[in-house]
C-alpha positions in Angstrom: -113.2 -87.0 26.4 -113.9 -89.1 29.5 -113.9 -86.2 31.8 -116.2 -84.0 29.8 -119.0 -82.6 32.0 -122.3 -83.5 30.4 -125.4 -81.8 31.6 -129.1 -82.1 30.9 -129.3 -79.2 28.4 -126.5 -80.7 26.3 -128.3 -84.0 26.2 -131.5 -82.3 25.3 -129.8 -80.5 22.4 -128.5 -83.8 21.1 -132.0 -85.2 21.3 -133.4 -82.3 19.1 -131.3 -83.6 16.1 -130.9 -80.1 14.7 -128.0 -78.5 12.8 -129.7 -75.2 11.8 -132.0 -73.3 14.1 -133.3 -69.8 15.0 -132.0 -68.6 18.3 -135.4 -67.5 19.5 -136.8 -71.1 18.9 -134.0 -72.6 21.0 -134.5 -69.9 23.6 -138.2 -70.8 23.8 -137.5 -74.6 24.0 -135.0 -74.2 26.9 -137.0 -71.4 28.5 -133.8 -69.2 28.6 -133.0 -65.8 27.2 -131.2 -65.6 23.8 -128.1 -64.2 25.6 -128.1 -67.3 27.9 -128.4 -69.6 24.9 -125.5 -67.9 23.2 -123.4 -68.2 26.3 -124.1 -71.9 26.7 -123.4 -72.7 23.1 -120.1 -70.9 23.3 -119.2 -72.8 26.4 -120.0 -76.1 24.7 -117.8 -75.1 21.8 -114.9 -74.3 24.1 -115.3 -77.7 25.8 -115.1 -79.4 22.4 -118.6 -80.7 22.0 -119.7 -78.6 19.0 -118.8 -75.9 16.7 -121.2 -72.9 16.8 -121.8 -70.4 14.0 -124.2 -67.6 15.0 -126.7 -66.2 12.5 -125.7 -63.1 10.6 -128.6 -61.0 11.9 -131.7 -61.1 14.2 -134.1 -63.8 13.0 -131.5 -65.6 10.8 -130.5 -69.2 11.3 -127.5 -70.2 13.4 -125.8 -73.6 13.0 -124.0 -76.1 15.1 -121.9 -79.2 14.2 -121.3 -82.0 16.6 -117.6 -82.9 17.1 -118.3 -86.0 19.2 -120.8 -88.8 19.4 -122.6 -87.9 22.6 -124.1 -91.4 22.8 -120.7 -93.0 22.9 -119.5 -90.6 25.6 -122.6 -91.2 27.7 -122.2 -95.0 27.5 -118.5 -94.8 28.6 -119.4 -92.6 31.5 -122.3 -94.8 32.5 -120.1 -97.9 32.5 -117.9 -96.3 35.0 -120.5 -94.7 37.3 -122.9 -97.6 37.3 -120.1 -100.0 38.4 -119.8 -97.7 41.4 -123.5 -97.9 42.1 -124.0 -94.3 40.9 -127.1 -94.1 38.6 -127.5 -90.3 38.4 -126.9 -90.2 34.6 -130.1 -92.1 34.1 -132.1 -89.1 35.1 -130.6 -86.9 32.4 -132.0 -89.1 29.6 -135.1 -88.0 27.7 -137.7 -90.6 26.6 -136.8 -90.1 23.0 -134.2 -88.4 20.7 -131.5 -91.1 21.1 -131.0 -94.2 18.9 -132.6 -97.5 19.8 -129.1 -99.2 20.1 -128.2 -96.6 22.7 -131.3 -97.2 24.8 -130.6 -101.0 24.5 -127.0 -100.5 25.8 -128.3 -98.4 28.7 -130.7 -101.1 29.6 -128.0 -103.7 29.5 -125.7 -101.6 31.7 -128.5 -101.1 34.2 -129.3 -104.9 34.2 -125.7 -105.9 34.7 -125.1 -103.5 37.6 -128.6 -103.6 39.2 -129.7 -107.2 38.9 -126.3 -108.8 39.0 -124.7 -110.6 42.0 -123.9 -107.3 43.7 -127.6 -106.4 44.1 -128.0 -108.7 47.1 -125.8 -109.2 50.1 -126.2 -109.7 53.9 -125.5 -106.0 54.5 -127.5 -104.3 51.8 -130.4 -104.8 49.4 -130.5 -103.0 46.1 -134.1 -102.5 45.1 -135.3 -100.8 41.8 -138.1 -98.3 41.6 -139.4 -97.4 38.1 -139.9 -93.7 38.7 -137.9 -90.7 37.7 -139.3 -88.4 40.5 -140.4 -89.4 44.0 -142.5 -87.2 46.2 -141.7 -87.9 49.9 -144.3 -85.7 51.5 -147.2 -88.0 52.7 -149.9 -85.5 51.6 -148.5 -84.6 48.2 -147.7 -87.9 46.5 -149.7 -89.1 43.5 -148.0 -92.3 42.5 -147.6 -95.8 44.0 -143.8 -95.6 44.0 -143.7 -92.5 46.2 -146.3 -94.1 48.5 -144.2 -97.2 48.8 -141.2 -95.2 50.1 -143.4 -93.1 52.4 -144.8 -96.2 53.9 -141.4 -97.3 55.0 -140.3 -93.9 56.5 -143.4 -92.9 58.3 -145.9 -94.6 60.7 -149.7 -94.2 61.1 -152.0 -94.7 64.0 -153.5 -97.8 62.3 -152.2 -99.9 59.4 -153.3 -102.9 57.3 -151.9 -106.3 58.0 -151.1 -109.0 55.4 -154.8 -109.9 55.3 -155.9 -106.3 54.8 -157.3 -106.2 58.3 -156.8 -103.3 60.6 -154.0 -103.5 63.2 -152.3 -101.0 65.5 -149.2 -99.1 64.4 -148.5 -96.2 66.7 -151.4 -97.4 68.9 -151.6 -100.8 70.6 -155.4 -100.9 70.7 -158.5 -98.7 70.4 -162.0 -98.7 72.0 -165.4 -97.5 70.9 -166.9 -96.0 74.0 -169.9 -94.6 72.2 -171.2 -95.1 68.6 -169.3 -92.0 67.6 -166.5 -91.8 70.1 -163.2 -93.6 69.4 -160.3 -93.8 71.9 -156.8 -94.7 70.6 -154.2 -95.9 73.2 -150.6 -95.0 72.1 -147.6 -97.3 72.5 -145.0 -96.2 75.0 -141.7 -94.6 74.2 -142.5 -93.5 70.6 -139.4 -92.0 69.0 -138.7 -89.8 66.0 -135.8 -90.9 63.8 -133.5 -88.4 65.6 -134.2 -90.1 68.9 -136.5 -87.4 70.3 -139.9 -88.3 71.8 -143.0 -88.2 69.7 -145.4 -86.0 71.5 -149.2 -86.7 71.5 -149.9 -83.1 70.5 -147.8 -83.6 67.4 -149.9 -86.6 66.4 -153.1 -84.7 66.9 -151.8 -81.9 64.7 -150.9 -84.3 61.9 -154.3 -85.9 62.1 -156.1 -82.6 61.8 -153.9 -81.6 58.8 -154.7 -85.0 57.2 -158.4 -84.6 57.4 -158.1 -81.2 55.5 -156.0 -82.9 52.8 -157.8 -82.8 49.4 -157.6 -86.6 48.9 -159.4 -87.1 52.2 -161.8 -84.1 52.3 -164.8 -86.3 51.5 -164.4 -87.7 55.1 -164.0 -84.3 56.7 -167.8 -83.7 57.2 -168.0 -86.7 59.5 -165.2 -85.5 61.8 -166.4 -83.7 64.9 -163.2 -83.4 66.9 -159.7 -84.9 67.6 -158.5 -84.3 71.1 -155.9 -85.4 73.7 -157.5 -87.1 76.7 -154.2 -87.5 78.5 -150.6 -88.3 77.5 -151.4 -91.7 76.0 -155.0 -91.5 74.7 -156.3 -89.7 71.6 -160.1 -89.3 71.3 -161.7 -88.9 67.9 -165.4 -88.1 67.6 -166.6 -89.3 64.2 -170.1 -89.6 62.7 -169.2 -92.4 60.3 -168.8 -96.1 60.8 -165.8 -97.5 62.7 -164.4 -99.2 59.6 -164.5 -95.9 57.7 -162.6 -94.1 60.3 -160.0 -96.9 60.6 -159.6 -96.9 56.8 -158.9 -93.2 56.8 -156.3 -93.5 59.6 -154.6 -96.4 57.8 -154.1 -94.4 54.6 -150.6 -93.5 53.7 -151.7 -89.9 53.5 -152.4 -90.0 57.3 -148.7 -90.7 58.1 -147.5 -89.0 61.2 -144.5 -86.6 60.7 -142.7 -83.7 62.2 -142.2 -80.7 60.0 -139.1 -78.7 60.9 -136.5 -76.5 59.3 -134.4 -79.6 58.6 -137.3 -81.1 56.7 -139.9 -83.8 57.4 -139.1 -86.5 59.9 -140.9 -89.8 60.5 -140.9 -92.6 63.0 -141.3 -95.6 60.6 -139.2 -98.8 60.3 -136.6 -97.1 58.1 -134.7 -93.8 58.2 -133.5 -92.0 55.1 -129.7 -91.9 55.5 -128.8 -90.6 52.1 -131.0 -88.9 49.4 -129.8 -88.2 45.9 -131.7 -87.3 42.7 -131.4 -90.8 41.5 -131.4 -93.0 44.6 -131.6 -93.1 48.3 -130.3 -95.2 51.1 -132.6 -96.5 53.8 -131.4 -97.7 57.2 -133.3 -99.8 59.7 -134.6 -97.8 62.6 -133.1 -99.1 65.8 -135.7 -97.3 68.0 -138.7 -98.5 66.0 -141.7 -99.2 68.2 -142.5 -102.5 66.4 -140.2 -105.4 65.4 -137.0 -104.0 63.9 -136.5 -104.6 60.2 -134.4 -107.7 59.3 -132.7 -106.0 56.3 -130.3 -103.4 57.7 -129.8 -101.3 54.6 -131.9 -100.8 51.5 -130.5 -99.0 48.4 -133.5 -97.7 46.4 -132.5 -97.0 42.8 -134.8 -94.9 40.7 -135.1 -95.9 37.1 -136.9 -93.6 34.6 -140.2 -95.3 33.7 -139.6 -94.8 30.0 -136.8 -97.4 30.0 -138.3 -100.6 28.8 -138.6 -103.2 31.6 -138.5 -106.1 29.3 -135.2 -105.1 27.8 -133.8 -104.6 31.3 -134.6 -108.2 32.2 -133.4 -110.0 29.2 -130.7 -112.6 30.0 -130.9 -112.2 33.8 -133.4 -115.0 34.7 -131.4 -116.1 37.7 -131.0 -112.7 39.4 -134.5 -111.3 39.7 -138.2 -112.1 40.1 -141.1 -110.4 38.6 -144.6 -110.1 40.1 -147.6 -108.5 38.4 -149.7 -106.5 40.7 -153.0 -104.8 40.0 -152.5 -101.0 39.9 -155.9 -99.6 39.1 -158.4 -98.6 36.5 -158.1 -95.8 33.9 -161.2 -94.0 32.8 -162.1 -91.1 30.5 -164.0 -88.3 32.1 -165.8 -86.5 29.3 -167.0 -83.1 30.3 -170.4 -82.5 28.7 -169.5 -79.0 27.5 -171.9 -77.2 25.1 -169.5 -78.1 22.3 -169.9 -81.9 22.9 -173.4 -81.7 24.2 -174.9 -80.2 21.1 -172.8 -82.4 18.7 -174.2 -85.9 19.1 -172.3 -87.2 16.1 -169.0 -86.0 17.6 -169.8 -87.6 20.9 -170.6 -90.9 19.1 -167.3 -90.7 17.2 -165.3 -90.0 20.4 -166.9 -93.0 22.1 -166.0 -95.3 19.2 -162.4 -93.9 19.2 -162.1 -94.7 22.9 -163.6 -98.2 22.3 -160.9 -98.9 19.7 -158.2 -97.4 22.0 -159.4 -99.7 24.8 -159.5 -102.8 22.7 -155.9 -102.3 21.3 -154.1 -100.8 24.3 -152.6 -104.1 25.2 -150.6 -104.0 21.9 -148.8 -101.0 23.4 -148.4 -102.5 26.9 -149.3 -106.1 27.8 -150.0 -104.9 31.3 -153.0 -102.9 30.2 -156.3 -104.9 29.8 -159.3 -103.5 27.9 -162.6 -102.7 29.5 -164.6 -100.4 27.3 -166.7 -101.8 24.5 -169.4 -100.1 22.4 -171.6 -101.0 19.5 -171.2 -98.9 16.4 -174.5 -97.7 15.1 -175.1 -98.6 11.5 -176.5 -95.2 10.7 -173.8 -93.3 12.6 -172.7 -90.1 10.9 -168.9 -90.4 10.8 -168.5 -87.2 8.7 -168.0 -84.8 11.6 -166.3 -81.5 11.1 -165.1 -79.5 14.1 -162.8 -76.5 13.7 -161.8 -76.2 17.3 -159.8 -79.2 18.6 -161.1 -81.2 21.6 -158.6 -80.8 24.5 -157.7 -84.1 26.3 -155.5 -84.2 29.4 -154.0 -87.7 29.9 -152.6 -88.3 33.4 -150.0 -91.1 32.8 -146.2 -91.4 33.2 -145.3 -93.0 29.9 -145.7 -90.7 26.9 -146.1 -93.7 24.6 -149.8 -93.9 25.7 -150.3 -90.3 24.9 -148.8 -90.7 21.4 -151.0 -93.8 20.8 -154.1 -91.9 21.8 -153.3 -89.2 19.3 -152.8 -91.8 16.6 -156.2 -93.4 17.4 -158.0 -90.1 17.4 -156.5 -89.1 14.1 -157.5 -92.5 12.7 -161.1 -91.7 13.6 -160.7 -88.2 12.3 -161.3 -86.5 15.6 -159.5 -83.2 15.9 -157.8 -83.3 19.3 -155.1 -81.6 21.3 -153.7 -84.1 23.8 -151.8 -82.8 26.8 -149.4 -85.2 28.7 -149.7 -84.8 32.5 -147.2 -87.1 34.3 -148.8 -88.8 37.3 -145.9 -87.4 39.5 -147.0 -83.8 38.9 -149.2 -82.4 41.7 -152.2 -81.3 39.7 -155.5 -80.4 41.5 -158.9 -81.4 40.3 -159.7 -77.8 39.2 -156.4 -77.5 37.3 -157.1 -80.7 35.3 -160.4 -79.3 33.9 -159.2 -75.8 33.1 -159.9 -75.4 29.3 -160.3 -79.1 29.1 -163.0 -81.3 27.5 -161.8 -84.8 28.5 -159.5 -86.0 31.3 -158.1 -89.6 31.3 -156.9 -90.6 34.8 -156.3 -93.7 36.8 -157.9 -94.6 40.1 -155.5 -96.1 42.7 -156.6 -99.2 44.5 -156.7 -99.2 48.3 -157.3 -102.1 50.6 -160.9 -102.8 51.6 -162.6 -99.8 49.9 -161.2 -100.4 46.4 -160.6 -97.5 44.1 -159.9 -93.9 45.3 -162.4 -92.9 42.7 -161.7 -89.7 40.8 -165.4 -89.9 39.6 -166.4 -89.1 43.2 -164.8 -85.7 42.9 -166.5 -85.2 39.5 -169.8 -85.9 41.1 -169.1 -83.3 43.9 -168.4 -80.6 41.3 -171.1 -78.7 39.5 -169.9 -79.9 36.1 -171.6 -82.9 34.4 -169.4 -85.8 33.2 -169.8 -89.0 31.2 -167.4 -91.6 32.5 -166.0 -94.4 30.2 -163.9 -97.0 32.0 -161.1 -97.8 29.5 -158.6 -100.3 30.8 -157.3 -102.2 33.8 -153.7 -101.4 34.6 -151.1 -103.8 36.1 -147.6 -103.1 37.2 -144.6 -105.4 37.2 -142.7 -105.3 40.5 -139.2 -106.4 40.1 -136.8 -107.4 42.9 -133.9 -109.7 43.5 -134.7 -113.4 43.5 -133.0 -114.0 46.8 -135.4 -111.6 48.5 -138.0 -113.4 50.5 -141.1 -111.3 50.8 -144.0 -111.3 53.2 -147.7 -111.0 52.1 -147.9 -107.5 53.3 -147.8 -105.0 50.5 -147.8 -101.2 49.9 -149.4 -100.4 46.6 -148.3 -103.8 45.3 -144.7 -103.5 46.5 -143.4 -105.7 49.3 -143.2 -104.2 52.8 -139.4 -104.4 53.1 -139.4 -104.2 56.9 -140.9 -107.7 56.9 -138.7 -109.2 54.2 -135.4 -111.0 54.5 -132.6 -112.1 52.2 -131.8 -115.8 51.7 -128.1 -115.9 50.8 
């Protein structure tokens, strides 16, 4: 049984906990044709996982019987693969459907192999990231974990120093020759990760693309032009203040990259030497234009965010350190549709439900601190009947928050349909509000200017919103205890190019 090939669909079938089923239901769940489902079930039967008995006619129930305990098989395979620093099996696990003892065993295995003595050496640093999916394109990422990796692979014209002040990255200095004319002087001998020269025209192209990016489009009206004065000077004509322009140029989204058939290439302190579905290997860039990173190799291991961090850390006090960093603020954006606008009693009930949700959210996660409070009117009409459910889209990675919101809304007898939208999914502003009454979304914190406020985009649209700030969100950043970190951070994570290991 040790050599059995376990795939994601087999794990998903185990998680469904079914013995009898209709073929069309399973087909819909896996988004495959009924013929494909039959073929897969027969394959698993031949491999010794299950016995499969087809239904005796169309629409009749089929049945399966498990011949093995899949949890035991997975644990055995994880023990072997984790000891070899291969964590790919983690990404096949759903957030539910398996027993609590199984998830505890998985957490213990991760802890032993990730935070044990092998996690730190003079040659390589193993660093955990709680994300099942990383987006490595500078203009497509939506989460702090992806931004953290991008900040190590790519460079920008300007960056923030450890005191959140502007300093040169690709440029060694800049001048303001006129209130709206800014000249940036590039460093000499800038190299891409493949050793080829970074051309000034490539930088100008990236900057122009960046200003057209949706997250930065609010700054686009102030941009007059970006041009090349000579082979070492870029001139930007900008109607806004100097600090505003520097802030935009220092954003991770304004990273400079080369887009080729081989993929994106950067010129940052680390190169991606190996990229898998569950981890990646970063190597210090020898041709980096600033001081070379002290740590030669960084093994970034992705851990699905639904694995409980507390259980991962139990019993390993000597091997890791935990730092709580402020992540942002979550708010409810209530679209004042005709449905809600004309039903004041329903609006009142929704506000009170969110008030309760805010006050109790820390019971679900101690890293969430309540903000929203409201006063219940003594004469409030709580007998509200609404046939059509209110649609809420909740942009958050952990489904446990979505489930809790549903529980609270039902407690207040609010008829809702809550859609889980993981943060890592690239969803546009317009997509979020398609057939939606309420959106719950977090605002990321940036240096100097604070939140990248989603409410700004709401104000730019023609739709009216009521905004309720619900809770502050913190994240626990976990890294080996022997890692000495600088004050410089990327979304709360340490800038690894300025860190070192004390053996």
